[in-house]
C-alpha positions as CSV (number, residue, x, y, z in Angstrom):
1,M,-21.1,33.4,15.2
2,D,-18.2,31.7,13.2
3,K,-19.2,30.0,9.9
4,K,-19.3,26.4,10.0
5,I,-16.4,24.4,8.5
6,K,-17.8,22.5,5.5
7,V,-16.1,19.3,4.5
8,G,-16.6,17.5,1.3
9,I,-15.5,13.8,0.7
10,L,-14.4,13.6,-2.9
11,K,-15.2,11.3,-5.8
12,E,-11.9,9.8,-7.1
13,T,-10.7,11.1,-10.5
14,K,-7.5,9.1,-10.9
15,T,-6.9,6.9,-13.9
16,P,-7.1,3.9,-13.8
17,P,-9.9,4.5,-11.4
18,D,-9.8,3.8,-7.6
19,R,-13.0,2.7,-5.9
20,R,-11.9,3.5,-2.5
21,T,-13.3,6.5,-0.5
22,A,-12.1,8.4,2.7
23,L,-15.5,7.9,4.4
24,A,-17.6,4.7,4.3
25,P,-21.4,5.3,4.9
26,E,-21.2,3.4,8.1
27,L,-19.0,5.9,9.6
28,G,-21.2,8.8,9.2
29,D,-22.8,8.5,12.5
30,L,-19.2,8.2,14.3
31,F,-18.2,11.5,12.2
32,K,-21.3,13.2,13.3
33,Q,-21.0,12.3,16.9
34,K,-17.4,13.5,17.2
35,F,-17.9,16.4,15.1
36,P,-21.2,17.8,15.4
37,D,-20.4,21.4,14.4
38,I,-19.0,20.3,11.0
39,D,-21.1,20.4,7.8
40,L,-20.3,17.1,5.8
41,V,-21.3,16.4,2.3
42,I,-20.5,13.4,0.0
43,Q,-19.7,14.1,-3.7
44,S,-21.6,11.9,-6.0
45,S,-19.7,9.0,-7.7
46,D,-20.9,6.3,-10.0
47,N,-17.6,4.6,-9.6
48,R,-17.1,4.2,-5.7
49,C,-17.4,1.0,-4.0
50,F,-20.4,2.5,-2.0
51,T,-23.4,3.8,-3.9
52,D,-24.7,7.3,-3.4
53,D,-28.0,5.4,-2.1
54,E,-26.0,3.7,0.6
55,Y,-24.8,7.3,2.0
56,M,-28.3,8.7,1.8
57,E,-29.6,5.7,3.6
58,K,-27.4,6.7,6.4
59,G,-28.7,10.2,6.4
60,L,-25.7,11.7,4.7
61,T,-26.0,14.5,2.1
62,V,-24.9,13.7,-1.5
63,V,-24.1,16.6,-3.9
64,D,-22.4,17.0,-7.2
65,D,-20.7,20.3,-6.7
66,V,-18.2,20.5,-3.5
67,S,-16.9,24.0,-4.5
68,D,-18.5,25.6,-1.5
69,C,-16.4,23.2,0.9
70,D,-13.6,24.4,2.9
71,I,-11.9,21.2,3.1
72,L,-11.9,18.3,0.5
73,I,-10.9,14.8,1.5
74,G,-10.0,12.0,-1.1
75,V,-7.9,9.0,-1.4
76,K,-5.7,9.3,-4.4
77,E,-4.3,12.1,-6.6
78,V,-6.9,14.7,-7.7
79,K,-6.7,15.5,-11.3
80,I,-5.2,19.1,-12.0
81,D,-8.2,20.3,-13.8
82,K,-10.5,19.3,-10.8
83,L,-8.5,21.3,-8.2
84,I,-10.6,24.0,-6.6
85,P,-8.3,27.1,-5.7
86,D,-7.8,28.4,-2.1
87,K,-8.9,25.1,-0.6
88,T,-7.5,22.7,1.9
89,Y,-7.0,19.1,0.4
90,L,-6.2,15.8,2.2
91,F,-5.1,12.9,-0.2
92,F,-2.1,10.8,-1.1
93,S,-0.5,13.3,-3.5
94,H,2.7,11.1,-4.4
95,T,4.5,14.5,-4.9
96,A,7.2,14.6,-1.7
97,K,9.6,12.0,-3.3
98,K,9.9,14.1,-6.4
99,Q,7.7,11.7,-8.5
100,P,8.4,13.0,-11.9
101,Y,4.9,12.2,-13.1
102,N,3.4,14.6,-10.6
103,R,5.5,17.5,-10.8
104,D,2.7,19.3,-12.5
105,L,0.4,18.4,-9.7
106,L,2.8,19.9,-7.1
107,R,3.1,23.1,-9.3
108,A,-0.8,23.4,-9.4
109,F,-1.0,23.2,-5.5
110,L,1.2,26.2,-5.6
111,D,-0.4,28.0,-8.4
112,K,-3.8,27.5,-6.9
113,N,-3.0,28.4,-3.3
114,I,-4.1,25.0,-2.1
115,H,-3.1,23.9,1.4
116,M,-2.1,20.3,0.6
117,V,-2.0,17.9,3.6
118,D,-0.7,14.4,2.6
119,H,-2.1,11.1,4.2
120,E,1.4,9.6,4.0
121,Y,2.9,12.1,6.2
122,L,0.4,12.1,9.1
123,T,2.4,11.0,11.8
124,D,2.4,11.2,15.7
125,K,5.2,12.6,17.7
126,N,7.2,9.4,17.4
127,N,7.0,9.6,13.6
128,Q,4.6,6.7,13.4
129,R,2.1,6.7,10.6
130,L,-1.4,7.4,11.8
131,V,-3.3,6.2,8.7
132,A,-2.4,3.8,6.1
133,F,-3.8,1.2,3.5
134,G,-0.6,-1.3,4.2
135,Y,-2.6,-3.9,6.0
136,W,-5.0,-4.4,3.2
137,A,-2.1,-4.4,0.5
138,G,-0.5,-7.3,2.5
139,L,-3.8,-9.2,3.0
140,V,-4.8,-8.9,-0.8
141,G,-0.9,-9.4,-2.0
142,A,-1.0,-12.8,-0.2
143,Y,-4.3,-13.8,-1.6
144,N,-3.0,-12.9,-5.2
145,G,0.0,-15.2,-4.5
146,L,-2.2,-18.0,-3.6
147,L,-4.3,-17.3,-6.6
148,T,-1.3,-17.4,-8.8
149,Y,0.0,-20.5,-7.3
150,G,-3.4,-22.3,-8.0
151,K,-3.4,-21.1,-11.6
152,K,0.2,-21.9,-12.3
153,Y,-0.2,-25.4,-11.1
154,N,-3.7,-26.1,-11.9
155,L,-4.7,-27.1,-8.3
156,Y,-7.6,-24.9,-7.7
157,D,-9.5,-21.7,-9.0
158,I,-10.2,-18.8,-6.9
159,K,-11.8,-15.6,-8.0
160,P,-10.0,-12.3,-8.1
161,A,-10.0,-10.2,-4.9
162,N,-11.5,-7.4,-6.9
163,K,-14.4,-9.6,-7.9
164,C,-15.1,-10.3,-4.2
165,H,-17.9,-7.9,-2.7
166,D,-16.0,-7.6,0.7
167,L,-13.6,-9.5,3.0
168,N,-16.2,-12.2,4.0
169,E,-16.5,-13.1,0.2
170,L,-12.6,-13.3,0.0
171,N,-12.4,-15.5,3.1
172,N,-14.9,-18.0,1.6
173,E,-13.0,-18.2,-1.6
174,L,-9.8,-18.9,0.5
175,K,-11.5,-22.1,1.6
176,K,-11.1,-23.5,-1.9
177,V,-7.4,-23.2,-1.6
178,K,-5.8,-26.8,-1.4
179,I,-2.1,-27.1,-1.2
180,N,-1.0,-30.6,-0.5
181,D,2.7,-30.2,-1.7
182,P,5.4,-29.3,1.0
183,I,5.9,-25.7,-0.3
184,K,7.6,-22.9,1.5
185,I,6.4,-19.4,1.5
186,L,8.5,-16.6,2.7
187,I,7.2,-13.2,3.8
188,T,9.8,-10.4,4.3
189,G,8.6,-7.3,6.8
190,G,7.4,-7.0,10.0
191,G,4.9,-4.2,9.8
192,R,1.1,-3.7,8.7
193,V,1.7,-5.0,5.5
194,A,3.4,-8.4,6.5
195,H,0.5,-8.6,8.9
196,G,-2.1,-8.4,6.5
197,A,-0.3,-11.2,4.4
198,M,0.0,-13.4,7.5
199,E,-3.7,-12.9,8.2
200,T,-4.5,-14.4,4.6
201,L,-2.3,-17.4,5.1
202,S,-3.7,-18.2,8.6
203,K,-6.9,-18.9,6.7
204,I,-5.2,-21.9,4.8
205,S,-5.8,-24.7,7.5
206,N,-2.7,-26.8,6.6
207,I,-0.3,-24.2,6.1
208,K,1.7,-23.7,9.2
209,K,3.9,-21.0,10.5
210,I,7.4,-21.7,11.5
211,S,10.6,-19.8,12.6
212,A,13.2,-18.3,10.2
213,Q,15.8,-21.1,11.4
214,Q,13.3,-24.0,11.2
215,Y,12.5,-22.6,7.6
216,L,16.2,-22.6,6.6
217,D,17.3,-25.8,8.4
218,N,14.4,-28.3,8.1
219,K,12.2,-30.1,5.4
220,F,8.5,-30.7,5.9
221,D,6.0,-32.7,4.5
222,Y,3.2,-30.1,4.5
223,P,3.3,-26.4,3.4
224,V,5.0,-23.9,5.8
225,Y,5.6,-20.2,5.9
226,A,7.9,-17.9,7.6
227,Q,7.9,-14.2,8.2
228,I,11.4,-12.5,8.5
229,D,12.5,-9.2,9.8
230,P,15.5,-7.1,8.8
231,W,17.8,-8.8,11.3
232,D,17.0,-12.2,9.4
233,Y,17.9,-10.8,5.9
234,A,20.8,-8.2,6.4
235,K,24.0,-7.9,8.8
236,R,26.3,-5.0,9.7
237,K,29.2,-5.0,7.3
238,D,31.7,-4.2,10.3
239,G,30.5,-7.3,12.3
240,S,28.8,-5.3,14.9
241,E,25.5,-6.6,16.4
242,F,22.3,-5.7,14.3
243,D,20.6,-2.6,15.7
244,L,17.2,-2.0,13.9
245,L,17.3,1.9,14.4
246,H,21.0,2.0,13.1
247,F,19.9,0.0,10.2
248,F,17.1,2.6,9.3
249,K,19.3,5.4,9.8
250,H,22.5,3.9,8.0
251,P,21.1,1.1,5.5
252,D,24.3,1.5,3.6
253,M,26.4,0.0,6.4
254,Y,24.7,-3.4,6.1
255,E,24.8,-6.2,3.6
256,S,22.3,-8.8,2.5
257,T,22.0,-12.3,4.1
258,F,19.0,-13.2,2.0
259,L,20.6,-15.7,-0.4
260,P,20.0,-18.9,1.6
261,Y,16.1,-18.1,1.5
262,T,16.2,-18.2,-2.3
263,K,17.3,-21.8,-2.1
264,V,14.5,-23.2,0.0
265,T,11.5,-20.8,-1.0
266,N,8.8,-21.8,-3.4
267,M,6.7,-18.6,-3.0
268,Y,8.1,-15.2,-2.0
269,I,5.6,-12.4,-0.6
270,A,7.7,-9.2,-0.3
271,C,6.0,-7.0,2.4
272,H,9.1,-4.9,3.6
273,F,9.9,-1.2,3.2
274,W,13.0,-0.8,1.3
275,D,15.5,2.2,1.3
276,P,17.4,2.5,-2.0
277,K,20.8,2.6,0.1
278,S,19.8,-0.7,1.7
279,P,21.2,-3.9,0.3
280,V,19.3,-5.8,-2.4
281,F,17.6,-9.0,-1.6
282,M,19.0,-10.6,-4.8
283,T,20.7,-9.9,-8.0
284,D,20.2,-11.0,-11.6
285,D,23.0,-13.4,-11.1
286,D,21.3,-14.9,-8.2
287,L,18.2,-15.7,-10.3
288,L,20.4,-17.6,-12.5
289,A,21.8,-20.0,-9.9
290,D,21.0,-23.8,-10.3
291,D,19.6,-23.8,-6.8
292,F,17.4,-20.9,-7.0
293,L,14.0,-22.2,-6.1
294,I,11.6,-19.2,-6.0
295,D,9.1,-19.4,-9.1
296,I,6.3,-17.1,-7.8
297,I,7.0,-13.6,-6.3
298,A,4.2,-11.5,-5.0
299,D,5.9,-8.2,-4.9
300,V,3.6,-6.2,-2.5
301,S,6.4,-3.7,-1.8
302,C,6.5,-3.0,-5.7
303,D,9.9,-1.2,-5.9
304,I,10.8,-1.2,-9.5
305,G,14.0,-3.0,-10.7
306,K,15.6,-3.2,-7.0
307,P,15.7,-5.0,-4.5
308,I,14.2,-7.7,-6.6
309,P,15.3,-7.6,-10.3
310,S,12.3,-9.6,-11.5
311,T,9.8,-6.7,-10.6
312,I,10.5,-4.9,-13.8
313,R,7.2,-3.0,-13.7
314,A,4.1,-2.5,-11.7
315,S,1.1,-4.7,-12.8
316,T,-2.5,-3.7,-12.8
317,I,-5.7,-5.1,-10.9
318,A,-7.1,-6.0,-14.4
319,D,-4.0,-7.8,-15.3
320,P,-1.8,-8.6,-12.2
321,I,0.6,-11.1,-13.1
322,Y,3.5,-11.4,-15.8
323,G,6.5,-13.7,-16.4
324,Y,10.1,-12.8,-15.9
325,D,12.9,-14.8,-17.8
326,P,16.0,-14.4,-15.7
327,K,18.3,-15.4,-18.8
328,T,17.0,-12.6,-21.1
329,K,16.0,-10.3,-18.2
330,S,12.8,-9.6,-20.0
331,E,9.1,-9.8,-19.7
332,V,7.5,-13.3,-20.8
333,E,4.2,-15.1,-20.6
334,P,3.3,-15.5,-17.0
335,F,3.6,-19.3,-16.9
336,A,6.3,-19.6,-19.5
337,K,8.9,-22.4,-18.9
338,G,11.9,-21.3,-16.8
339,A,10.1,-18.1,-15.9
340,I,9.4,-16.5,-12.4
341,T,5.8,-15.5,-12.2
342,V,5.5,-11.9,-10.9
343,M,2.6,-10.2,-9.2
344,A,3.4,-6.6,-8.6
345,V,0.0,-4.7,-8.3
346,D,0.8,-1.3,-6.8
347,N,-2.7,-0.4,-5.6
348,L,-3.7,-3.7,-3.8
349,P,-6.0,-2.1,-1.3
350,G,-8.2,-1.0,-4.4
351,E,-9.0,-4.8,-4.7
352,L,-11.0,-4.9,-1.6
353,P,-12.1,-1.3,-1.4
354,R,-15.1,-1.5,1.0
355,N,-13.1,-3.0,3.9
356,A,-10.1,-0.9,3.3
357,S,-12.2,2.2,3.2
358,V,-13.8,1.5,6.6
359,D,-10.6,1.0,8.1
360,F,-8.8,4.0,6.7
361,G,-11.9,6.2,7.4
362,K,-12.0,5.1,11.0
363,G,-8.4,6.2,11.4
364,L,-8.9,9.5,10.0
365,I,-12.0,10.1,12.4
366,E,-10.1,8.9,15.4
367,K,-6.5,10.2,14.8
368,V,-6.5,13.2,12.4
369,Y,-9.7,15.2,12.1
370,E,-9.5,16.7,15.7
371,S,-6.3,18.3,14.5
372,L,-7.4,19.1,11.1
373,F,-10.7,20.9,12.1
374,Y,-9.6,22.5,15.2
375,D,-6.3,23.0,17.1
376,D,-3.2,21.1,15.6
377,K,-1.6,21.1,18.9
378,D,0.4,18.1,18.1
379,G,1.7,19.4,14.8
380,I,0.0,16.4,13.1
381,I,-1.2,18.6,10.1
382,E,1.8,20.8,10.1
383,R,4.1,17.8,9.6
384,A,1.8,16.5,6.7
385,S,1.5,19.8,4.9
386,I,3.4,20.0,1.7
387,T,2.2,23.4,0.5
388,K,0.3,26.4,2.2
389,N,-0.2,30.1,1.4
390,G,1.2,29.6,-2.3
391,K,4.5,28.3,-1.0
392,L,6.2,24.9,0.0
393,T,6.2,24.5,3.7
394,A,9.5,24.4,5.5
395,I,9.5,20.8,6.1
396,F,8.9,20.1,2.4
397,N,11.2,23.1,1.1
398,Y,13.6,20.4,-0.2
399,L,11.1,20.2,-3.2
400,Q,11.9,23.8,-4.6
401,D,14.5,22.5,-7.2
402,F,12.1,19.8,-8.2
403,V,9.3,22.5,-8.7
404,D,11.8,24.7,-10.5
405,G,12.5,21.7,-13.0
406,K,16.1,21.5,-11.9
């Protein structure tokens, strides 16, 4: 009889700590129902958003040592000294874009003969991602934007998202948000992240959603927001009609049409995906224009330096906002005179870990584990495998120079 596959849900070891998990206790029954022949254990953690007791109450086994597991599943990078050789790992490794800070981690996968499967590259046949935290990043990012607005103008006080037990408590906090000024809020992007941001704004009763054209052309006597897509903020340089697939493949053939929005927007929530070859949204000179109106930027996308010059660094959950002085191009106090207030936390879903973990874990159970544990007939695991058998896989072979330090 074949030996049962044993799977361990890892405790997170990244610094700063991340409280999310790949399996919430309430998903234990669903996991067992779908995969009755898989042994499942949860590694004990005193930092996770769910306590060990919550897992045990659901009949799940909690252990300290996971070295006898075949497959180990986490959320963020595992510390190099915690990696167990000859195992299959599934987590966000942040290595495949040649992130310099994780070069040693990638080398460790090879040295320790680890089969590294990266959440970020789990896709279907149409290259659509199967699991992601984007929705929660947008939801919390918009919440942080509203929190910042309340602080900046002394209008209301809501608790930080990471101090809320879960989404219910966060939604209760949103009931305290009172905006009577006719401000305009802009969201860029049309995917999961933008939908999360819109979900938050939809909870504020007097903020109305309007079209991009209405947003640019009209004044309102109440707060409004618009969500805009790439065709609203970029155009073909050669004058041809905008084509989204063409834009994704040839972003360098487009130029920005974003500038008019900077003259009518008070708060900007950036939820787009940005390719370094795409046009920037704004330049340092644009920020200095007399009619540049934006004074709060909740940069959920958090690309440093470009396409939004005021995002000079990522901020932290503990200290989420800073000021940017466009004249000196430097960081200042968050609410300094003439400064743009920037929120650029790069791990926003970690502020609402319980809900984000349930959503993410469900996606793994329903879309990924069948291929991971049994037959990878659709190539889901193959496409997401960065290293295997001590080598880079064919798909990720472009990382060889990076591994070699070239």
